N, C-alpha and C positions, 0 to 999 in steps of 0.2 A: 290214155291220161291217166295221171293216178291223182286223185284229189282225196283229202282226207279234211275232217275237222277234228278241233277240240276246245270245248268252254273251260278256259282257264282264270280262276278266282282272281283279278286283278282289271284292274284299267285300261283301258289300249294304251292310256301313256306307261304304264307298268310295263307291259308286254314291250312297246316300243322301245325302254329304256334298255333293257335286255338286248334286242335285237341290233342297238344301236352302238352296244359298246362290243368295238372291234376285239379286244381283249380275250372275251369270253366267247366268242363265236365257234371255237372248237370245244367249248362245254355245251352246247346243245345241239349242234350239226353231228349228225351222224354219217361215218365214211373218213373222215379226214384224221389219220393218225398226228398231225401237226398242221399249226398255221401260223402265219404272220400278216404282220401289215404290210398291204401294199402300196399301190400310188394313191394320191387325194385324201380327202377328210371322211371316212366311212360315216355314215351311209350316202354321202351324197352322191348323186347321178356320175360316172364314170370313176369313182373309186373302187379299188379292189383287196382282194384280202389274196396270198398266196398259199398254198397247201400242198400238203403230200397225202397220198394213199398208198398203202402199203398192201401188196394181193402176194402173199407168201414172201418168196425172195424179191419179190420187184417192187420198187418205188416209185409210183408216178406221182410226177408234178402236174398241179395246175394253177389256175387262178379262177377268182370269181368277184365277179364286175357288177356293180350297181347298174341296173338300166331303168330302172322307175322308184324314186322315193319321194313316198308322201308320209312325212312324221304322223304317227298315231292312227295311219289308214293303211298304208300300203306298200311293200316292199317285193321288188321283183329283180331276180339276180340271173345272171347267166354263167352258169358252171363251165369252163373250158377246160376240157382235159387232152389236151394234145390231139395224137391222130384218134382217139375215140370220139374226137367231136365235143360237143357239148349239150347242155341241157338248160332248161328255162324251170326257176324254181321262183313259184308264188308265193307271197304270204299277203293273206288280206286282213286285217283287223277289223273285227265289229263290235262295236259296245251290244251289251247284251246284259240289261240291267245294270247292276254295279260289277258285273264281270264282262268278259272280252270272248267271242267266238274268233278262233283263230282257224284261218282255211289256208292249208297248203294246196297246190296245185305243181305238179312237176311233170313234165315230158321231154324227152330228147329232141334238141332242137337241130343239132347238124352232125353231120358225118355219120360212121358206120350204127351209132345209137337211134339215130333218128330213121335210118333203113331197115334196121332187124327192132323196131320197136313192135312188142304185143304183149299177150295177156300176162304172159309168164313174168316178163320185166315190170309190168304195172303192179304184179302180185308182191314182188320183191321192193318195190316203192313205197305201198302200202305198209309192209313192214315195218322199214325206214321210217317213215313218216310218223308211225305209231310212236316208234322210240323218240323220235327227235320231238315231237310234240309235247311226249312227257315229260321230257328234259326240261324242253322251254317253261312248263307250267310249272315245274318245280322250282326253277330260279325263279320266275317272276313270282310267285307265292311265297317263296323265300324272303324275297326283296319286300314284297308287302310287308310280311310280318316284320322284318326288321323296321322298318319306317313307322308301321304303329306302336311297337314296343320301343322306339326311340335310339335301337343301338346301332 
């Protein structure tokens, strides 16, 4: 299981605003080369995003579905990648004074990824999460700066 955290300079509501913006999903998530709206009203339970991952000449299509949504607190997703299986991606938001501690917990759930899960995969996920949390923090902090400056 790969768990990583990052303190973000913004409230849980600021972080949630970025997570809830379906059109900005591809800006903070690491992996997909493109994403588009799927079913439902993101990030309500059951809503989805369709995405594409490019691995060399191969293009893999998948869907990410919201499994748990507690605005300002928790977002749990299932990323389904066809024959590769699926993964659970949980984001927890904890208020930390004026900031927010964002905790990401990801692990394979179904299919070959779950059967082949090992420490090497966890190390890769840790690198992915570091980049993903850095992107998310930058987006939240830019949003907070715009709000404070009134632009």
